[in-house]
C-alpha positions in Angstrom: 207.5 12.3 147.0 208.5 14.7 144.2 212.2 14.0 144.8 211.7 10.4 143.6 210.0 11.5 140.4 211.8 10.2 137.3 211.9 11.8 133.9 211.2 9.7 130.7 215.0 9.7 130.0 215.8 8.5 133.4 213.2 5.7 133.2 214.7 4.7 129.8 218.2 4.5 131.2 217.0 2.2 134.1 215.1 0.1 131.7 218.1 -0.2 129.4 220.4 -1.3 132.2 218.0 -3.8 133.8 216.9 -5.0 130.4 220.5 -5.9 129.5 220.9 -7.7 132.8 217.6 -9.6 132.3 218.5 -10.6 128.8 221.8 -12.0 130.0 220.2 -13.8 132.9 217.5 -15.3 130.5 220.1 -16.5 128.1 222.1 -18.1 130.9 218.9 -19.7 132.3 217.8 -21.1 128.9 221.3 -22.2 127.9 221.7 -19.7 125.0 225.2 -18.4 126.0 227.0 -20.3 123.1 229.1 -23.4 123.6 231.3 -21.4 126.0 228.8 -19.8 128.4 231.4 -18.5 130.9 233.3 -16.7 128.1 230.1 -15.3 126.6 228.9 -14.0 129.9 232.3 -12.4 130.6 232.4 -10.7 127.2 228.8 -9.5 127.3 229.1 -8.0 130.8 232.3 -6.3 129.8 230.8 -4.9 126.6 227.7 -3.7 128.5 230.0 -1.9 131.0 231.9 -0.2 128.1 228.7 0.9 126.3 227.2 2.4 129.5 230.5 4.1 130.4 230.7 5.7 126.9 227.1 6.9 127.2 227.9 8.5 130.6 230.9 10.3 129.0 228.6 11.5 126.3 226.2 13.3 128.7 228.4 16.4 129.3 229.2 17.0 125.5 225.5 16.6 124.7 224.7 19.4 127.1 227.6 21.6 125.9 227.2 21.1 122.2 223.4 20.8 121.9 222.1 22.2 125.2 220.5 18.9 126.1 220.5 19.4 129.8 218.5 16.3 130.5 221.5 14.2 129.7 223.2 15.5 132.9 220.4 13.9 134.9 221.3 10.4 133.8 225.1 10.7 133.9 225.5 9.3 137.4 223.1 6.4 136.8 224.9 5.4 133.6 228.2 5.5 135.4 226.9 3.4 138.3 225.4 0.8 135.9 228.7 0.7 134.0 230.5 0.0 137.3 228.0 -2.7 138.2 228.4 -4.5 134.9 232.2 -4.1 135.2 232.2 -5.6 138.7 230.0 -8.5 137.4 232.4 -9.0 134.5 235.3 -9.2 137.0 233.4 -11.5 139.4 232.5 -14.0 136.6 236.2 -13.9 135.6 237.8 -14.6 139.0 235.0 -16.6 140.6 233.5 -18.8 137.9 236.4 -18.9 135.4 239.3 -19.0 137.9 237.4 -20.5 140.9 238.9 -17.8 143.1 242.4 -19.4 142.6 244.6 -16.4 143.3 247.7 -18.3 142.3 246.5 -18.9 138.8 245.0 -15.4 138.6 248.3 -13.7 139.6 250.2 -15.8 137.2 247.9 -14.8 134.3 248.1 -11.1 135.4 251.8 -11.2 135.0 251.5 -13.0 131.6 248.5 -11.2 130.2 248.8 -7.4 130.6 245.2 -6.8 129.5 244.0 -8.4 132.7 246.1 -5.9 134.7 244.8 -3.0 132.6 241.2 -4.1 133.2 241.8 -4.5 136.9 243.3 -1.0 137.1 240.3 0.4 135.3 237.9 -1.4 137.7 239.7 0.0 140.7 239.2 3.5 139.3 235.5 2.8 138.5 235.0 1.4 142.0 236.5 4.5 143.6 234.3 6.7 141.4 231.1 4.7 142.2 231.8 4.7 145.9 232.2 8.5 146.0 229.4 9.4 143.6 227.0 10.2 146.4 226.2 13.7 147.7 227.7 12.9 151.1 231.1 12.4 149.5 230.6 15.5 147.3 230.2 17.6 150.5 233.0 15.9 152.4 235.6 16.2 149.6 234.6 19.6 148.3 236.7 20.8 145.4 238.7 17.6 145.6 235.6 15.7 144.4 235.8 17.0 140.9 239.5 16.4 140.7 238.9 12.8 141.9 236.1 12.2 139.3 238.4 13.2 136.5 239.8 9.7 136.9 237.0 8.6 134.5 239.0 10.3 131.7 241.7 7.8 132.3 239.5 4.8 133.2 237.5 5.0 129.9 240.6 4.7 127.6 241.9 1.9 129.8 238.6 0.0 129.4 238.9 0.4 125.7 242.5 -0.8 125.7 241.5 -3.8 127.8 238.7 -4.6 125.4 241.0 -4.3 122.4 243.8 -6.2 123.9 241.6 -9.1 125.0 240.4 -9.7 121.5 242.4 -11.4 118.8 243.4 -9.3 115.8 245.9 -7.0 114.1 245.4 -3.4 115.0 247.6 -2.0 112.2 246.1 -4.2 109.5 242.6 -3.8 110.8 242.1 -7.5 110.9 240.3 -9.9 113.2 238.1 -8.6 116.0 239.8 -5.2 116.3 237.4 -3.0 114.4 234.9 -2.8 117.2 237.4 -1.8 119.8 238.8 0.8 117.4 235.4 2.3 116.9 234.9 2.6 120.7 238.4 4.2 120.9 237.5 6.8 118.4 234.2 7.7 120.1 235.9 7.9 123.5 238.7 10.1 122.0 236.1 12.5 120.5 234.2 12.7 123.8 237.4 13.5 125.7 238.4 16.1 123.1 235.0 17.8 123.4 235.9 18.6 127.0 238.9 20.7 126.1 238.3 24.3 127.3 238.9 25.9 123.8 236.6 23.5 122.0 233.9 23.9 124.7 234.0 27.7 124.4 233.8 27.5 120.7 230.9 25.0 120.8 229.0 27.1 123.3 229.5 30.2 121.1 228.4 28.4 117.9 225.3 27.0 119.7 224.4 30.5 120.9 224.7 31.9 117.4 222.6 29.1 116.0 219.9 29.6 118.6 219.8 33.4 117.8 219.4 32.7 114.1 216.7 30.1 114.7 214.9 32.6 117.0 215.1 35.3 114.2 213.7 32.8 111.6 210.9 31.9 113.9 210.0 35.5 114.7 210.0 36.4 111.0 207.4 33.8 110.1 
């Protein structure tokens, strides 16, 4: 039974994801999804997916920079929840909005590149979610880590999809572009934190800080 024991952080992550789903379902049930409920549901599921994906990317830097090892225990769950919301986002889009009309969908994909970018990111997230289990880790061996580096490409694509789908002027910082830009900056920083030189420097600084704190505590 101990293998199913969850830490407080793991419980918090599950509550966050299911809480977001319950909130969306409640708003849909009570008619609180604005005057355009399909668009609101599509946008919210997409944003939830992006937030959870960014949080999953933050887990490794949190461990590297601050020694917060518990973050690694929720990385997979955050990634899977991000995929589930992204898949829901896509299903609302093609099933409810487009009525599974592939002719209209293909026409829009050729006309609106942000749809193609989002679909590409979803395919990557699907592949990552499907191979996130231990059976695939053993079967793929060293190739598993190489495969899961796709998240470093999927995350920027999701941000680009989010930014392109909103109306605004990127260069003049007008319209609804500020929020996607903020996500883009965060994702860029999280990816930069993975560069070997920066990681080594961060680990070294963390070790030096821990030694100083230990000396201060010992001198009291």
